[in-house]
N, C-alpha and C positions, 0 to 999 in steps of 0.2 A: 026174471031177478038173476038165477043162475047164469045165466047166458051174459047179461050184460056186466055181471062180475067178473066174469072170465075175459070178457073184452077189455076189460079196464085194467085186468092185470098184465094182459097181452100190452097194453099201451105204455104200460109204466116200463116194462123188462124192456120194451122197442127203444122207448125213450133213453133207457140207460144204457141200452146196447149202442146207441146211435154215434154218440160221440167216439166210442172204441174202433167201431165200423168204421166213420169216415177218416180216422187217422190211419188206419190200415190202408183205405183204399188212397189215401194221399201219399204215403211212401211206397206205394206201390208205382203210383204215377212217376216218381223221381229215381224209382229203381234203386231204393233202397230199403229195401223190406226187410233184411236183415238187420239192419238197426232197430227199426220197431219191435221183430221177435226177439233178438237181444237183449234188451231193454226188457220186453215184457215177461219173459221165462225167467230171467233172473230175477226179477222181481215176486214172480208168484213162487219161484224157488224159496229164496230166502222168507218171504212168508210162510210159506206150508212148513219150513222148518222149524222157525222158531217160533211160531204160533202154537204147532203142535208141542216142540218141546215145553213152551211156557204151561200151557194146557194141561198136559201129563204131569210136569212136575208137582203144580199147584193142585191139582185135584188129587195126585197120590199124596201130598202129605195132608189134604183135607179128610182122605179117606181113611188114611194111616191114624189119623188124630182120633178121628169116631172110632176106630175098631179098639186103641188103648185105651176108651172111655171107661173110667171105674163102674164095676156091677152097681154100687149103690152110690145116689146122688147126694145121701145124706139131709137132715131135717132142719136145716138151719134157714133163716127167712130169704137169705140171699138164693139158695138152692131151690126154694120153694116159687121164689119169682122167677127165676131161669125155667123150672118147669112148665110155664105155659107156653114158653118159647119153643120148646125142645117139642110140645105136644103139637103145636102150630105148625110146625115144619116137618115132624113126623110122618106124614102122607107125601110129604113131597121131598123127601131127602135127594133122592136120586136126580130130580129134575135141579134142583138148586145148585149139587154139585156139578152136575153138567153146565148149568147156566154161569157160573160162577168161573168154572174152569175155559168154557169159550171166550168169556168178555175178555180176561186177562189174555188169552189166546192171540184175540184179535188186537188187541193193545200191542201187544210185543211183535207181532207178524206184521202190523202196521209201519211200526218205529223201525223191523229190520228191513222191511222193504225199501225204505227210502236210503239204504247204504248201499245198493248196487254199484255205486263206484268203486267204494272201497271192497267190494268183493272180487268185481274184476280187475284192479290194480292188484290185489295180494295174487289171484290165481295166476295173473298173465305178467307179474313184474318183472322186469329186463334188468339185469345188472348196470350198473352207472360207470363202472370200472373205476370210482372213486371214491377212497376211504375215507372215513371221520378221522379228525384229527385226536380224538381221546381215545374211542374204543377201538378203532380200528376195523369198524363195521363197513360193506358197502352202503353208499349212500341210499342204495334202494331199501335197505332194511327201514331206515327212517322215513323214506317217502312213502313205500307201498306196504310192508309189513307192520310197522307199529301202529298205524294207524287199525288196520284190521282187530290185531291183538287186542287195543284198546276199546273197540268195538265189541269182540267177545266178552271183554272182563265186565263191560259196560251191563251185556244182557245177563251175565251171571250174576253180577251182583242184584240186579232186577230181579230175577228167577228166585234167589236165594232169601230177598228181604221179602217179598210178596209170599212166599213158600212157609218165612216165619210167621207172618202175620195170621194168615190164613191157617195156619196151625195152630196159632196161639188162642185165636177167637174160637176154633174149634173144641181145644181144651177146656177152654172155660167153659164155654155152653155147654158141654156135655160133665163137667166136675174135675175135669183132670187138675185146672188151676183154681185155688177159691181167693177171692179177694179176703173176704172178714170172715169165712167160717173158723171156728178153733181146729185145733190139731194141724198136722201137716197141710200146708198151703199147696203143694202139687206133688202130684203122686209119682210114681217112679219110672212109669211110662213115659210122662211127660218130660219128666227130666230129664231122659235119654233123647228122646225126640230133638226137643228144641235145643239141648246141647250140640248133636250133630250139625244141625242149621246153622247154630252160631261157629261151630267149629270149621263149617265151609267159607262161612262169610269172612272168618279171619284168613282162612288159607288164602282168599282169592285177594286179601289185602297185602298179604305176603307177596303173591305173585305181584300185585301191582306197585309196593315198593320197588320191587326190581326193575319194572320196566319206567318204573319213575327215574331210575338212574339214566338211562338212555334219553328220559325224556329232557334231560338237562342240558342234553346238546342242541335242543329245539327252544328253550326257554329263553321267553321274552320279558327283557328289564329294562329299566333306565339306566342309563350310562352316559356319562361326561360326553357331550357332542355326539351321541349316537342315538338319535332319536330310530327305534325298532331295533334295537342291539337283540341279537339272538347268539345263545351258545353259552358255554361255561365260562365263568370269570374265576377269579382267585380262589374268592369262598365257595364258590359251589366244587371246584374241584378238590377243593382241602378240607371243608366243611360237610356240604348237604350230600356229593357224593360217598364219604364212609357213612355219615349217619342213613341213608337211603340202604346201604348193606346191612348196617347193624339192627333196623329196623324189620329188614326182609328175615334175619334170625331170631329175635325177638317175636314175630308174629307167627312163624311156624312153630316155634316153640307153644305159643298160646294155644296155636290149634291143638296141637296134640294134647294138651290138657283138656279139652273141650272134648276131644274125641274118648279120652279115657273115663269120661264121667259114666259112659255105657257098661264099665264095670265096677268104678266106685260112684256110686249114686250121690256124690257131693258135689256143692257148686263153690267151694272154697277156694280150692286151687284154681282151676280156670278164671272164677273172678278176680284170684291177685293177679293171674296173669296177664289179664286184660287191663287191669289199673294199671301194670308196669308198662305195658305196651303203650298206654295212652299218655303216663308220665315222662316215657320215653319220647315219643312224640315231641312232646312240649321240649323238653331238655335238650335232646340230641338234634330233632330237626329244627327248632327255633331259637332256643337260648345259645347253645354252642357257635353255630354260624354267625350270630348277632356278635359276641365277643369277639371272633375272629375278624369280622369287618372293623369292628372298632379298634382293636389292639395291634394285629398285623398287618391288614392293608389300608388304612388311612393314614399313618405316618409314612408311610411309602410306597403310596398307590400307584405312582407310575412305574416303578420298578418291577413291583409285583405283576403287575397287570399286563404288562409288555408280552410275553409268550401269548397271551390270551388275546390280546388286539391284533397280532399279528394273525392269528388263525381266523379271526373275525375278519378282516381286510381281505385276506387270500381267499376265504369261501364267498363273502358276499360279490367279490369281483367276478369270481367261477361263474356264480351262481345265475349271474345276468349278462355275464358275456362282454365284460367290460375288461377284462384282465390284461387282454392284449392291445390298449390304448395306448396310442403312441403320444408321449408329449414333449414337445420342443420348443426353445426359447423364440421368441418373437417380437419385433418391436427393436428401438432404439433405447439407448439412456438418454437421449435428448429427445425433445418435442418434434415429428416430422414439421417439414418446412418446405415450401416450394421455392427454389433457386432459380436464377438466371440457367444454372448448369446443368439442372436436373429435370425444369419445366416441359420440353419436349419429351424425354422419355418417360416419364409420369404419363404425360397426356396418351402417348402411342401404348402405354402397356393397360391401358382400363379394358379396350376391347380384348387383349388376350387374358386379362383375368378374370373376366365374368360375362357372363349375357345378363345384362342387367334388367330385370323383370319388372316393366313399368306397369304391367296389366296384374293389379293386384285382386288374386281370387277370392279377398275377401271382401272387397268393395265393389266390385266391378258387377256383380248378380244383376243388378238392378238395370245396367246397359245390355245387358245379354236380354233381361227380360221385357225390355221398350222394345229393341231394335231387331229380335229376332222370336219375340214371343208369336208373332202371326195373330193367333188369336188366343182369345182373353181365358179359356178353359185349360191353356197350356202354364206349365211354371218349370223355373229353373231351382237348385238348390242354391239357399242364402249364400253359403259357400260352395266356390265350383274348386275344381282339380287341376293340378299342374301335371302334364305328363310331357313325354318326347314323341313329335313326329317328324318323318325327314323332311328337311326345308324344300321347297317348289326348286330350289335353284341347284338341288344335288351337292349342296355343301356340306353333309352330315344332318345332325338332327339341331331342331331348335326348340327349346322350352314352351309348350303349346299351354295355354288354360281352356279346358273344356268342360263343358254340360251338357246335360241330357234335358230334351223337353219332353218331360212327362206329363201327365195328363191329371187335372185337379178338377173334379168332380165337383167339389164346394162352390166353384165359378161357372159353372154350366148356367146358360141363360132362363133354361126352364127345366128344372129338377124334378124328375118323376121316376118310377118304376122302371120304364123302357129306358129312359137316357141314363141314368146312374148305373144300371146293370146291363144293359145289353148294347146300347148304342155307343156312347163312350168309354171304351174300353181299355185304350193305349195312346201312349207318346207317340211321337214321330220325332227320329232323327236326332242326331247330335250337334252341335254348336261349338267351334272350336277356334281360337284366334292366338296371333303370336304373342308370346310373351311379353317380347323385347321391344316391340311395335306398337305406336300409338299413331293415327292419322292427324293430320292436320287440324279436325275439327275436334278432335279430344278424344273420339272414339276407339273402339278396338279395331285392329287391323284384320277382320274375318279370314281364317281359312277355310271353313268349311260353314255352309250357312244355309238360308233360305228354306222352304218347304214345297215340295219336296226336297231333300239336301241337295245340295250341289258345293263342290269345293276340292281341297287336294286331297282326302283322304280314300277317294276312288268308290266305285261301287259295294253296299253293303245294306244289309237287311235293316230298314232304318224304323220298324216299329217295337216300338218299347211297353211290354206286355209286363214287365217287372224293373223294379226299380225302388230307389230309395223313397220317395213320398209316395208308392200304389200301395197302399194300404187298405183298399176296399177290395171288395172280391164282383168280379164278372162273371158272366155265362156269356161265351162263346163259339163260334163255330155252328150254331144249329139257324133254325130257318130265320131267326132276326137277324139282317144284315148290319154291320158295324160302321161306323162313320171313319174311314181310313185319315182322309183329311179333305180340305178345302181351298180350290186353288181359283184364280183369278180366271175368266176366259179370254186369255189376252194372248192366245195361239197353243201350241202343242209343248208338251213340257221340254222339248229339244229348245224351243225359240225361248220358253224361261230359262232354260240353263244358260242359253248364249246370252241372254240380258243380264242375268247374272255374272256370268263371268265378265262382260263388258262392266259392271258395277266394281268387279274386282281389279279391274284395271286401272280406273279413274279413283280408286282408293288406295293402288300400289302409287299413283302418280302423287298423292296426296301424301303419302309417308315418305314422299322424296323432297318434299318442302314445295310442291305445286298445289295449291289450293284447287280445287274443283269449283267448274263453274256454278256460277247460282243459278243456272238452270239445271244443273245436274242434281238429281235425288237417290237419296239411297233407293236400293230396289224395294227393299222390305218396307219403306213407307209409301211407297205409291198405291193408292188405290185402286182396285182391279174395278173394271166397267163392270163386270157381273162375277158371280161366284158358281162355281159347280160342286157337289158333292162329291166324293169320290168313297164309293162302298167297299167292303172288304169283308171277308170270312176267315176267320182263322183257322191256318192248316197246321200249327205246330204239335209238337209232340205232348206239351204240358198239358195240365189240366187233366180231373178227373170225369170220366163220361159220365153222363143222366142218362142212360139208354132202359133206364125200369124205373116204375112208381116207388119199389123199396129205395133206390138212393134216391131219389127226388125225395122220399118221405124222411129219410135221415139228414139229408142235408137241409132241409125245411125246418127241422127239431135244431140242429147243430148251429146254424145261421139266425135262427128267430127269425124265418121269412116264411109265413104259410104259402106265398103264392109261389114258391120254387113247384110247391105240390100238383099245383092245377093250371099254372101259366100257358097258354098257347105259343107263347115266345119260345120255349123248351121244345124241341123234338129231337130228331134224328140229327147227330152227330154235334148235339151239345155236350160241352165241357164246362165246368167249374173253376176257375181260377181263384186260389187263394192261397196264404203265405206267400205275398209276393216282394216283399223286400229282400234285398241280398241276405241280410243278416239273419232273419227268421229263418229263411231257408236254410243256410249253413248249419245255424244254430241247432236245427230238426234233424239234417241228417249226421250233424257229429255234436253231439250234445258234449262232449268232452273237452271240446276248443273254448278258448277267450277269444274273443273276435274283435278286431280293429275295428273304433269308432268311424271311421271315414273309408267305405266302398267308394271306388272311384271307378268311371268308366274306361273304356279302351275300344276302339277300332281293331277287330283283330280277325285275319282269315274270313273278312266279309261278314263278320256279326260284332254286335257290340255286346260287349262281356263287362258285368260288373267284376273287378277284381278284389277279394276280400283277404286281407291278411290274418293267419288264424294262430294263436299260441298255444302252446301247451306248456303247463303252469304246476306249481307243487309248492305246497307251506311245510314241508318237509326237508329241506336241505340243510344239515347241521351247519351250526355257527353263521348262517348267512342272514343277512338283514331282512326283516320283514319289511314288504312295502303294500300300502293300500293302494289297490290297484286303480280305483276312479279319480282318487286325488292326483296322484301321481300322474295322470294322465290328462289333468284339468288344464286349458291354457284359457285364453281370452276368447277362443273361436269355440269353447267348448258349449253344447246347450243339447237338449233333448235329443236330437238325431245324430250328434256326432260324438255320443260317449260311449266306451270302451264296454262290450257286453261282459261280462266278469262269469265264469263259473263257479269260482272261488276268488273274492275280493282282496282277502289279505293273502299274500303270497311270498315266498321268499327265492323264488327262481322260475326262470321264466326263456322261454326260448320261441322264434318266429318259426315254426317246424312246418308250417301247412301255407300253403298257400292255394286259396280257392275262387273259383268262377264261378257266375252265375250268366247263364246265357238272358239276356234282355228281352228274345223273341220267344224260346221254348222252356224258360226255367231252369234247364238242365245245369246239376251243379255238380262239379268235379274238385275232387279234394286232391292237390299233387305235392308229393311228398316233396318239402325244401331241405330240412337236415336231417338227411338220411341214417344217420347215426344215434339221434337224439333218442335216449332211453324211455322217457316218457311217451313217444309217439309208437315206438315199437314197441311199448305195452299195450297201448291202445289198437294197435294194429292187430296183436295177435286176440284181443277182446272183439272186435269187429273185422275178421279178413275179409279182403276184397273192399274195402271202403276207400282206402288212398292210392291213388296212382303213383306209379314211380317217377321218379323225378327226371328220367331221360326222357318221357313222354311228353314234355313241356314242348310248344312248338316255338322254332326260332322268332317268329311276329309275336307269340304271348311274352316272351321271355324279353324281347324289346320293351315291355311294357310294365317287365314286376319293378319294384322298387323297395328299398330299406322303408319300412313300416316307421310312421310318426309316431303312433301312440307306445312301441318299444323304445324308439329314440327316447321319446319324453320320461318313461322311465329310466332309463339308462342314465339322461343328463341329471335327474331329480337326485338320484344317487351319487353323480360324481362331484357334486356339491361338497360332500363328506368324505367320499370316499376315492378322491383322485388323488390323494396322497400316498406313496409307499411307506413312511416311517409311522410304526407306532408311537413314537414319541410328538410328532408333529399332529397326530391324529387326535393323542390324548390333549394336545394344547388347544387345540381347535382353531389357532390363530389363522391358519389356511383355509378356512371353510368359503367357499364361493355361495353364491346365490343367483338364479336366473333373476334376471332384469324385470320390474313390474311394466307394463304395457303403459307407455305415456299416455296420460290424459286417461285411464282408468281407473276404478277404485284399487282401493290397497287388496295385494293377494291375489290379482289378476296377473300374469306372468304371459312374457309375449309368446306366440307360439313360435315353433320351430319352423324355418324355410327350405322348401325345394329351392336350388338354385344351381346352374352350370357355373362351377368357379375352379381355379387355376391355384392350387395349394401350391407353397413354397416346396421346390423341388419337381414338382409334375412340368410335363413337358407342354402338356394342352389340358383344358377343362375339360371337366367331367361333371357327370349330374350328380349331386350329393344332398343332404341334409344337415341344415347349419343352425347353430346357435352362437350365443354368447354367454358370460357369466361375470358377473358382479363380485369384486370382495363384498363379505359380508359388511352390511352396516355404509358400505359405501356405494357411488354410483360410478365411478372410474370402471375401467375394463378390466378384468382380471385375466379371461382367457377366451379363446375362441373356438368352438370346435365345430368339426364337420365328419362327416363319413360317407364314403363312397357307397350311393343308392341305386347305381346302375346295373342289374342285375346280370348283366352281360359283361361286366367287367372281372377281370383276375382278381380285382383287389376289391371286389364287393363285400362291406360290411368294414373295411379297413377304418379305423376309426383315429385323428388325428386330434390332438389338442396345442393349440397355439396358445403360450403362455406369455405374458406380458410382463415386463422388469417389474419390480417391487418398488424400486425409487423413482418409478417417474408416475406420471398421473394421466396416462391416457384417458380422454374422454369414453363413456359409456353411451348406451343410446340413450337412455334418459337427460343426459347432460348434453350434450349434441341438439337433441328435439329441444331444450331448454335456451341452447343458446342462439338456434333459429329462432324463438319463439321472441328473446329478447331482443335480436338485431333490429333497431329500428325501421331500416329501410325495409325489410323484410317483412315486419309486425305491421306497417303502417300498411303495405300491399295486402297484406291478408286480412285487413280490417277492413280495405277497401272491397276486398273480394267477398267477403260477408255482409255489404249492405243489403239492405231491402230483404228479398226473399232468398237471397243467393244463401247457399250450406256451404262449407269448407269439409271435405272428406281427406284426412290422412292415410295415404296409402303405407304398405309394409315398409318400415326403416331398414333396409338391406346395408349389413356389414360387408365389406369385400376385401378381403388381404389384398394389398397392392404391393408387388414385387416381394423382395425377402424382408421387409420390417417394416411396411406402411399400410393403414387401414384407410379406406374408403366408404363413408356412407351415402348412400341417396335413398331418396323418399321422394315417391309423386305425389302431389297434389290434388284432388279432385276438387270440382266445381259442380254443387247441383244447381246452375243457375235461373234467373226468375222465368218460369212457364216451363221448367225442364224437371222431372221428377226422377231423374238417372245419373249419375256423377260421368262427367267428363274432366279428363285430366288436362289440366291448362297448365300446371307449373311443375318443376321438377326443384328440389331443394338437394344441395349436396355439399360436403363437408371433406375437407381435408386438411389436417393440422389444425391452424390457425386459419385456414381460410374457408370462406363461406359463398355460397353462389345458390340464387334463386332466379330462374329463367323458364323460358316459355318449354323449351326441349329439354333433352339428357344430353343431346350434344352441345347445344349454347351453356348450359351448365356447367360441363366440362371445360368449355373452352375458358368461360370467364374463371373458374377455379384454378386453372393451372394457368391461365395467359397466354394462352397459344392453342392453335387449333392443331387437329389432328395431321394437317397437311402441311403446318409449321409457320403458318402467317400468326402474327402477334396479334393478339385481343385488345385493342384501344376501349378505354372507358368512354361511353359516350355523354356527354352533360345531356340534364334534364331540358325537354325542350323549352323555348323562350314563349311563352303566352301570349305575346303583344305580337310575336311570327306566324304568320297566318299558314306558313307552309313548314311549322316547325312539327316533327315525328313522322313526316312523309319521305321515306326514299325518292332518290333521283327517279324519275319516270312513272313514280305512283300517283298517279294525279287524284285518286278519290280518297286519300286520307286516312286509308284503313292502317288501324293499330292493333296490336296484340293486347288482349286483355290487361296483363300488365302494365304496358303504356298508357292505355286507356286512364287505368287505375291509378299512375301516376300523377296523369294528367289534372285528372278529378280531384285530387288530394292539394295538386297547386291551385285548381280554382277556388278549392273553399278555402284555403288559406287567403288567396285575394279577397274575398267576399267577407271575411272577418274583419280582414286589415281596412278595408274601405268603410265597414260599419263603425268600425271604431274610430275613424278619422271623420265621420261625416259625411263621406263622398257617395252621395247616393246615386250618383251617375255611374261613375265605377262600380258601385254594389250592384245597381242592374244590369251590367253587362255582365259582372261575374255571375250572377243568378242565371242568365241565359246562357251562358257558358258550361256550368253546371248542368242544366237541364239538357243541353245537347249531347254532354260527354256521358251523361247518366243513361240516355237513350241509345248511345253507341255501344257502350258497355253492355246493357241488356240483351242488346242484339248480337254482340259478340259472344255472349256467354248461352244465349238460345240455340237450342238444336235447330240443325238443318231441315228446312219443310216443315216446322212448325208455324202456325198463323196466330200471329197476335191478336188481330181483331175477331177470330172464332171462338177464341177464348179455350182453343186446344191446348192441352198439357203435355204434346207428344206423344201422345200415345199412337198406337197404329190403328187401323180401321175396324172398327169394331164389327164382331160378328153378324149385326142385323145389317 
């Protein structure tokens, strides 16, 4: 029995210890042990200090109250009832004292341990070099010092209140306080004891009143046209501020009166003083400010509030990095128009204005999945990423849409212990496509593809052990081999690469307008004659070794999987991989950072790296507007995977001070310093020395892929809706307020995302990689402004924010109005409706707004169709708008030609009349004998045939009706074939899927 009890106790202790030990092992595996130990020792230190302080204070007051008990308790019924309790407690007084003291100490210590961030920022606080506008104190006082002082005040109040309650109960239990007995209700000793505790409480209240003065600089309040207003207003500076000072003095006097009862054992004066303090708090702290607001502020609010609005504007812009946003007028007084004089210039300027990205990363993921998934257990993110890579022709960088082929064990053909955790452990390779190019069949033009990967990105380590969707744990490197990939038995890897290169050449021809021959099938859709499994064993530095049974037992408990303890698949060299998403790993090694919701992959120096933008934030910047981080960063694309990871959700200061990378193979985490003089970052660097790598160690190849972060930009544009003005009067009036446009076709409150795009802003010589957005005037759908920020980290202008404001006296259409015009145009609407007949589905791509020249805007939107038999979108048409001109054509070049009435080479574009249904050669080009037409032309012919059938039916022309029906059937078949993906088999019922694993 004793042995069993000891073993059970050891098992319980080991279970409690397992979580702590596995955490330590994980931090050791990523070489950030210092982060773990610093947090641990800080928590332990705070817990110990404040637990001991609270326990000693409460225990001392209980002991003192017991020591001051009267020698005789009296003969009243009340005291006789209490005698029973005193007698029952008497044998255990010591243990009761210890138990109560320990209990309150544990509660206080646990609360204090949670304030480790507050302690570390106070100890290591760094000056901002900026003083607040009211008190002249450095911002670091409000950001780092004031929170710690408030924490100490909270602990002090708790200590005094708990001690007061404990002392009062003890005095009552032992007769020092009598509730109903005749004579004196409280002894002199109890009076002195309790008065000192009350004096300490009032003294702390005086200190709290004094710090409340500084708290006014961080005070949030409702104000005209300023959600999240922070800082002093007129009534705060002229009523609340002097009131807090007066209340501080009154509280000090009241505390002195309480302490004086040690010599004069009378309650009259301190009670009178306490009553005066409460009355003063009501009159001076409540009634007086209300009178000032009513009779001084409201009659002349704009004039009296102007100085405080100016302080608020300046602080908000500085705190969020929007103080240097450049505003310039853009657009004409009259509406943009295409004339004979400017059509050629406009047409030629498009290619210089932007690299128009037709591949929408928010729509095209199913095409990546269908064409490049290869095996059913791989997956791509639902929203892909936009990056830059050198173009194959050496003409600089090109916008590239990129995705990672990650493992998805939920889709394994056979789920079991070995497959889930040992066999299918990693994804394989990245897939990339040109952002501004679509092949003739509507699919992306891949620059990196296949498995194993081939393409323009060169050689790199393709195995993806750490990724956005890799949220399960795996055991690698041991006796159980992993599945690397499966390849078809069609020759060597070199031959497979040659075949893929041939496929690229064929796709390149298609991109130039030459349709591939019918016999040519995409390489990824050709079934292999047989398949061969390639095994692999992990050799990276990541993971925690399972080299003994103690570790295996600890992880069996932590992971809730007993088989870890006894499985024969674990042996020499086995490692366990967990915390495998980029955000998880960065959050663990840098718990003081808020993380961007969109980590993105990049091939850098032969490795796949996840790049995570990280932010230092604060809620203590005086006068700066407060922002709710998850709300400000929410767009139409935000989901559970793309949500900002905030250490504090309500902030009023934000900087992108760290660029973090996570190696997709080894899991190595590197934190690169980005804003070198940022004070919050410097504070945390002091707290966790050696965790942040200097900025100058960022390699040139990595620098080429760093970009301006999207979540920071979304916060900034959210604020610029209100804070783009420089005038206090305009801010007060609120008439110039902007709003981010709603996503066309989405529910209310769903705003358009910001877009990465290579554009040329006015006065720029060439295009630059930028992050862009648009603004509407409040309650209108016209365009108010266009904003772009330089997003290329290599540029000297990185972070330069430019806002192009449209004239107020014109009605430049905004994105929603342009979308509505396209949908309302009869010819366009008819063709779109025809494209959605049957099982086809239309997906609209990103609606891009592009500055054209010095004063014009061009709108372009790709339109994707999921044809019958296809389960992924293919781009079939392009919508374009300039001024009053609209175009709806199969390619971007054709849309621009129609829009401006001239080709880039100078040839005029003539409108083609609709084909004559009675002409058998209608719709065929000269030399085109197979009658092939584009989907749009077929849709137009189908519409004409339907009208003919309806007219023949109305006239009773049954012969004509039958001929029209035959023509409708044939045109429907041709349109279905035109929209069907290449290589799909209509009769087999195949829906375009790649060959199954079986």
